[in-house]
C-alpha positions as a printed NumPy array, in Angstrom:
array([[199.351, 199.229, 209.888],
       [198.331, 196.762, 212.554],
       [199.012, 193.052, 213.009],
       [197.158, 190.941, 215.55 ],
       [197.857, 187.352, 216.572],
       [200.099, 186.903, 213.534],
       [201.736, 183.487, 213.196],
       [203.483, 181.553, 210.46 ],
       [204.346, 177.859, 210.514],
       [205.766, 175.372, 208.044],
       [204.456, 172.02 , 209.23 ],
       [205.463, 171.656, 212.876],
       [208.056, 174.434, 212.65 ],
       [206.896, 177.783, 214.036],
       [208.545, 180.732, 212.275],
       [206.494, 183.55 , 213.845],
       [204.327, 183.29 , 216.944],
       [201.647, 185.657, 218.199],
       [202.881, 188.936, 216.709],
       [200.91 , 192.006, 217.869],
       [202.043, 195.412, 216.631],
       [200.454, 198.717, 215.603],
       [202.132, 201.47 , 213.574],
       [200.464, 204.92 , 213.492],
       [200.584, 206.909, 210.256],
       [203.696, 209.029, 209.735],
       [205.857, 206.92 , 212.063],
       [208.705, 204.473, 211.478],
       [208.802, 201.002, 213.029],
       [212.169, 199.225, 213.116],
       [212.225, 195.43 , 213.223],
       [215.5  , 194.692, 214.981],
       [217.174, 191.392, 215.715],
       [219.844, 188.871, 214.712],
       [219.675, 186.714, 211.612],
       [216.936, 184.102, 211.831],
       [214.807, 185.93 , 214.415],
       [211.87 , 186.435, 212.011],
       [212.111, 190.151, 211.187],
       [212.378, 189.71 , 207.406],
       [209.606, 187.103, 207.498],
       [207.347, 189.612, 209.266],
       [208.153, 192.231, 206.62 ],
       [207.24 , 189.739, 203.867],
       [203.921, 189.01 , 205.551],
       [203.112, 192.736, 205.565],
       [204.243, 193.015, 201.935],
       [202.016, 190.135, 200.841],
       [204.922, 187.94 , 199.757],
       [203.887, 185.346, 202.344],
       [200.503, 184.382, 203.784],
       [200.138, 183.991, 207.558],
       [199.046, 180.711, 209.119],
       [196.832, 182.626, 211.547],
       [196.116, 186.186, 212.634],
       [195.401, 189.281, 210.569],
       [197.059, 192.335, 209.035],
       [195.331, 195.662, 208.452],
       [196.626, 198.66 , 206.486],
       [194.791, 201.945, 206.995],
       [192.037, 199.947, 208.681],
       [191.563, 197.647, 205.687],
       [192.197, 193.947, 206.253],
       [194.747, 192.675, 203.731],
       [195.391, 189.257, 205.292],
       [193.23 , 187.233, 207.655],
       [190.791, 184.337, 207.815],
       [189.685, 183.634, 204.243],
       [191.343, 186.801, 202.867],
       [194.734, 187.441, 201.269],
       [195.45 , 190.483, 199.077],
       [198.511, 190.211, 196.781],
       [201.31 , 192.811, 197.049],
       [200.027, 195.004, 194.206],
       [196.69 , 195.441, 195.997],
       [198.168, 196.636, 199.296],
       [199.393, 200.096, 198.333],
       [202.993, 199.55 , 199.451],
       [206.416, 200.752, 198.324],
       [209.619, 198.81 , 198.938],
       [213.335, 199.659, 199.121],
       [215.542, 196.598, 198.758],
       [218.923, 195.704, 200.234],
       [220.8  , 196.35 , 196.962],
       [218.361, 199.068, 195.72 ],
       [217.524, 196.808, 192.691],
       [217.951, 199.588, 190.106],
       [217.825, 198.66 , 186.431],
       [221.254, 199.555, 184.926],
       [219.872, 199.923, 181.371],
       [217.251, 202.506, 182.432],
       [217.778, 206.123, 183.334],
       [216.997, 207.446, 186.792],
       [213.589, 208.579, 185.531],
       [213.033, 205.23 , 183.828],
       [213.693, 203.375, 187.085],
       [211.277, 205.569, 189.01 ],
       [208.637, 205.253, 186.288],
       [208.813, 201.456, 186.129],
       [206.115, 200.638, 188.769],
       [203.77 , 203.165, 187.154],
       [204.247, 201.51 , 183.771],
       [203.44 , 198.139, 185.309],
       [200.283, 199.671, 186.788],
       [199.205, 200.978, 183.361],
       [199.504, 204.684, 184.214],
       [199.429, 206.878, 181.09 ],
       [202.59 , 208.565, 179.825],
       [201.657, 212.172, 180.652],
       [200.623, 211.36 , 184.227],
       [203.617, 209.102, 184.596],
       [206.052, 211.86 , 183.663],
       [204.378, 214.297, 186.057],
       [204.501, 211.878, 188.973],
       [208.102, 210.832, 188.287],
       [209.222, 214.472, 188.187],
       [207.428, 215.142, 191.476],
       [208.973, 212.076, 193.164],
       [212.491, 212.98 , 192.03 ],
       [211.988, 216.543, 193.204],
       [210.905, 215.296, 196.64 ],
       [214.178, 213.386, 197.078],
       [216.324, 216.164, 195.614],
       [217.213, 214.48 , 192.315],
       [215.161, 216.502, 189.821],
       [218.31 , 217.482, 187.905],
       [219.473, 213.864, 187.499],
       [216.459, 212.347, 185.771],
       [218.36 , 211.493, 182.565],
       [221.458, 210.022, 184.194],
       [222.346, 206.357, 184.481],
       [222.2  , 204.859, 188.008],
       [225.856, 203.832, 187.613],
       [226.822, 207.514, 187.398],
       [225.38 , 208.224, 190.861],
       [226.875, 207.882, 194.319],
       [225.566, 205.29 , 196.741],
       [223.508, 207.898, 198.563],
       [221.99 , 209.148, 195.317],
       [221.138, 205.58 , 194.251],
       [219.37 , 205.134, 197.561],
       [217.336, 208.265, 196.842],
       [216.374, 206.862, 193.431],
       [215.161, 203.682, 195.144],
       [213.11 , 205.761, 197.571],
       [211.666, 207.875, 194.749],
       [210.596, 204.676, 192.991],
       [209.045, 203.427, 196.237],
       [207.005, 206.616, 196.814],
       [206.029, 207.446, 193.218],
       [202.833, 205.426, 193.546],
       [201.941, 207.318, 196.768],
       [201.957, 204.166, 198.912],
       [200.395, 203.903, 202.344],
       [203.546, 202.307, 203.789],
       [207.155, 202.047, 202.577],
       [209.052, 198.874, 203.527],
       [212.848, 198.981, 203.898],
       [214.641, 195.613, 203.81 ],
       [218.107, 196.247, 205.335],
       [218.925, 198.914, 202.714],
       [222.323, 199.806, 204.24 ],
       [223.663, 196.366, 205.147],
       [226.017, 196.129, 202.152],
       [227.838, 199.378, 203.019],
       [230.932, 199.779, 205.184],
       [230.336, 201.179, 208.676],
       [231.566, 204.718, 208.033],
       [229.361, 205.203, 204.969],
       [226.44 , 203.489, 206.713],
       [226.606, 205.906, 209.65 ],
       [226.572, 208.872, 207.269],
       [223.664, 207.506, 205.258],
       [221.577, 206.576, 208.318],
       [221.353, 210.243, 209.279],
       [220.498, 211.227, 205.699],
       [217.91 , 208.475, 205.332],
       [216.283, 209.385, 208.643],
       [215.994, 213.031, 207.619],
       [214.513, 211.985, 204.27 ],
       [211.918, 209.655, 205.833],
       [210.838, 212.357, 208.283],
       [210.88 , 215.086, 205.622],
       [208.652, 213.034, 203.325],
       [206.282, 212.186, 206.18 ],
       [206.474, 208.492, 205.357],
       [204.948, 205.637, 207.296],
       [207.728, 203.066, 207.203],
       [208.77 , 199.627, 208.407],
       [212.544, 199.231, 208.524],
       [214.286, 195.869, 208.934],
       [217.821, 195.882, 210.352],
       [220.222, 193.879, 212.525],
       [222.077, 197.072, 213.517],
       [220.761, 198.691, 216.706],
       [222.325, 202.08 , 215.948],
       [220.274, 202.248, 212.734],
       [217.095, 201.252, 214.546],
       [217.577, 203.68 , 217.431],
       [218.4  , 206.546, 215.047],
       [215.615, 206.036, 212.523],
       [212.623, 204.656, 214.379],
       [209.771, 206.018, 216.47 ],
       [209.191, 202.463, 217.709],
       [211.605, 199.516, 217.827],
       [210.469, 195.883, 217.932],
       [213.309, 193.695, 219.19 ],
       [212.646, 190.21 , 217.825],
       [213.802, 186.903, 219.215],
       [212.967, 183.39 , 217.99 ],
       [209.89 , 184.486, 216.024],
       [208.419, 186.692, 218.728],
       [208.622, 190.348, 219.744],
       [210.722, 190.434, 222.909],
       [210.087, 194.154, 223.42 ],
       [208.293, 196.929, 221.53 ],
       [209.231, 200.404, 222.75 ],
       [210.36 , 203.87 , 221.792],
       [214.172, 203.955, 221.395],
       [214.747, 205.864, 224.645],
       [212.546, 203.446, 226.627],
       [214.327, 200.475, 225.078],
       [217.712, 201.77 , 226.259],
       [216.58 , 202.928, 229.698],
       [214.21 , 200.036, 230.459],
       [215.159, 196.828, 228.605],
       [212.522, 194.181, 229.268],
       [214.892, 191.24 , 229.737],
       [218.566, 190.317, 230.063],
       [218.533, 189.047, 226.469],
       [217.321, 192.422, 225.157],
       [220.003, 194.21 , 227.197],
       [222.698, 191.857, 225.903],
       [221.594, 192.156, 222.282],
       [221.631, 195.962, 222.496],
       [225.051, 195.807, 224.221],
       [223.851, 198.178, 226.927],
       [226.37 , 196.872, 229.462],
       [227.295, 193.772, 231.438],
       [224.531, 191.458, 232.687],
       [225.882, 189.694, 235.774],
       [224.329, 186.787, 237.775],
       [224.182, 187.585, 241.507],
       [223.318, 185.555, 244.587],
       [221.917, 187.083, 247.787],
       [223.361, 186.078, 251.151],
       [223.302, 187.515, 254.655],
       [225.713, 190.327, 253.746],
       [224.031, 191.326, 250.477],
       [224.789, 190.256, 246.933],
       [227.763, 188.275, 245.691],
       [229.205, 187.446, 242.27 ],
       [230.914, 184.068, 241.963],
       [231.555, 184.078, 245.715],
       [232.941, 187.624, 245.809],
       [230.953, 190.22 , 247.824],
       [229.144, 192.661, 245.588],
       [227.668, 194.948, 248.231],
       [224.225, 195.821, 249.601],
       [222.644, 197.231, 246.451],
       [218.954, 196.86 , 247.185],
       [217.352, 195.078, 244.298],
       [214.553, 192.495, 244.207],
       [213.719, 190.198, 247.079],
       [215.083, 187.139, 245.296],
       [217.749, 184.62 , 246.249],
       [219.151, 184.885, 242.705],
       [218.913, 187.727, 240.205],
       [220.631, 189.275, 237.195],
       [221.685, 192.903, 237.07 ],
       [222.504, 195.148, 234.13 ],
       [225.517, 197.34 , 234.847],
       [225.945, 200.114, 232.291],
       [229.019, 202.382, 232.153],
       [226.869, 205.089, 233.812],
       [226.445, 202.871, 236.873],
       [230.177, 202.661, 237.657],
       [232.678, 205.115, 239.141],
       [236.453, 204.743, 239.244],
       [237.844, 204.536, 242.78 ],
       [240.982, 203.616, 244.699],
       [241.422, 199.856, 244.51 ],
       [241.889, 199.531, 248.271],
       [238.527, 201.091, 249.154],
       [236.382, 200.117, 246.162],
       [233.458, 197.7  , 246.041],
       [234.96 , 195.914, 243.049],
       [238.467, 195.562, 241.654],
       [239.628, 194.437, 238.266],
       [242.202, 194.595, 235.496],
       [242.005, 196.831, 232.413],
       [241.709, 194.563, 229.371],
       [241.077, 197.07 , 226.553],
       [240.895, 200.817, 225.967],
       [239.061, 202.379, 223.016],
       [238.952, 206.092, 222.245],
       [235.522, 207.632, 221.72 ],
       [234.526, 211.202, 220.889],
       [233.632, 211.901, 224.529],
       [236.539, 210.029, 226.168],
       [237.697, 206.448, 226.578],
       [235.656, 203.245, 226.778],
       [237.528, 200.929, 229.141],
       [236.869, 197.192, 229.476],
       [237.657, 195.828, 232.943],
       [237.827, 192.136, 233.899],
       [236.558, 191.793, 237.462],
       [238.593, 189.88 , 239.985],
       [236.856, 186.726, 241.184],
       [237.937, 184.129, 243.757],
       [239.092, 180.641, 242.893],
       [237.789, 179.227, 239.609],
       [234.806, 181.592, 239.297],
       [234.192, 182.571, 235.664],
       [235.68 , 185.905, 234.586],
       [233.197, 188.756, 234.12 ],
       [233.847, 192.026, 232.327],
       [232.265, 195.461, 232.602],
       [232.749, 198.709, 230.738],
       [233.426, 202.123, 232.238],
       [233.966, 205.588, 230.809],
       [237.146, 207.505, 231.564],
       [238.351, 211.004, 230.709],
       [241.957, 209.822, 230.689],
       [243.663, 206.996, 228.867],
       [244.282, 203.972, 231.097],
       [246.925, 201.296, 230.615],
       [246.063, 197.734, 229.614],
       [246.938, 195.534, 232.581],
       [246.371, 198.315, 235.12 ],
       [244.514, 197.346, 238.312],
       [241.53 , 199.596, 239.069],
       [238.794, 199.949, 241.646],
       [235.111, 200.466, 240.888],
       [232.164, 201.693, 242.934],
       [228.553, 201.068, 241.944],
       [225.782, 203.66 , 241.707],
       [222.952, 201.41 , 242.859],
       [220.094, 203.602, 241.584],
       [221.428, 203.212, 238.028],
       [221.23 , 199.419, 238.04 ],
       [218.555, 197.492, 236.167],
       [217.425, 194.269, 237.863],
       [215.904, 191.12 , 236.349],
       [214.768, 187.787, 237.774],
       [217.441, 185.153, 237.234],
       [217.001, 183.091, 234.092],
       [216.351, 179.39 , 234.68 ],
       [219.523, 177.35 , 234.703],
       [219.765, 174.919, 231.773],
       [218.707, 171.36 , 232.495],
       [220.093, 168.322, 230.749],
       [218.266, 165.089, 230.101],
       [219.658, 162.01 , 231.845],
       [220.85 , 159.232, 229.586]])
C-alpha cells in the first residue's frame, strides 16, 4: 500500500494534509496518535469509506483512489477488524466467518472449505459450531481475524481492536495478536492511541499530529531518535526541558545546568530520559531535587523527581531508575550523561494578538 500527497478537507477545514506513506507487503504499519489527530480518517481513506480531496492511494500497485478514480471498499481486496469485533450473536463462529463470502456470492462448497481453512489458521477449527458469546475475548478476536482473512485480502485493517479492554488483558492480547499477525504473514494497518501497542506490533509507526505524519520510523528509531519535542512528549520518553545558553553553559529557569555540549543555539530543548541520569550526592551533583513519586517496575523503581529551581521558576520533573526504593520527599542529587541527551531547536514562544 502506498499513499502520496493524500489530503482531505471539508470546506475550509483541513482534516488530513500531505500524507505520504508506503507499506511493503508482509509488514504492519501502526497509525499512532491522540484522538482527533487523523489516524482513523486515514484508515477510512484506505478502506474506501471516504474519498480524498487530493492525492492518491495504491494497493499492490493498483490505484484505488486518485484523480477521477475511486474504488468502493468491496473492490479493494481488504479485510477489517473492528473495535468491538462486530460479531453477529445469532450466527455460529463459522457463520460469522462465512458472512463476507456469502455477500460476495461464493458457492456453499467453496465457502465451507475457505471458512474451515481460515478457522484452522487462527487455531479455532474445533469451535466452528459454537456461539461467539461462548468464547473468551481472545477467541472472539481470532474469529474477527478469521472473518477478515477468509477472503484472502491484500491488506487487513485494524481499527483500535483492543481499546475496550482493561490494561492487563490488553497487554496479554497485544502479544498474542502480534504473534498471530506475523504467523499469518499479513500486511496490516493498525490504528491505536496506545504507544505500547504500536511499538510491540508494528514494523513501522506513523506518529500523527493535527492531520499530518509527525514522524514515520521503525519502533526502535522512534524511541532512540524522536523527530521533535512533541513526538518525545507524546511517547513519554522522558522530560523535555527548555534551556538557555549563557557564558557558563546551559541553564534551566536561571539555575545552572552544566556544560553539556549541544547545538550552537541561544535557546534549545533537551530530552532527558531515565538512561541519561545518574543518582549522586546532593552536595556534588549537577542537579538536585525532591522525590515526588515512586513506582515499582519489574526491573526496579521508577522515581519522579521535581528539580529545584530558583525564585518563581516553573517546577520541572524528571524520571530516574533506581534499584532501591526511595522515600517520597527525599532530597536527591542527579548527574547528567551528556551523550545520552537528545537536543531540539527551541519551539517558538506563543504570541498573542494585541487588542
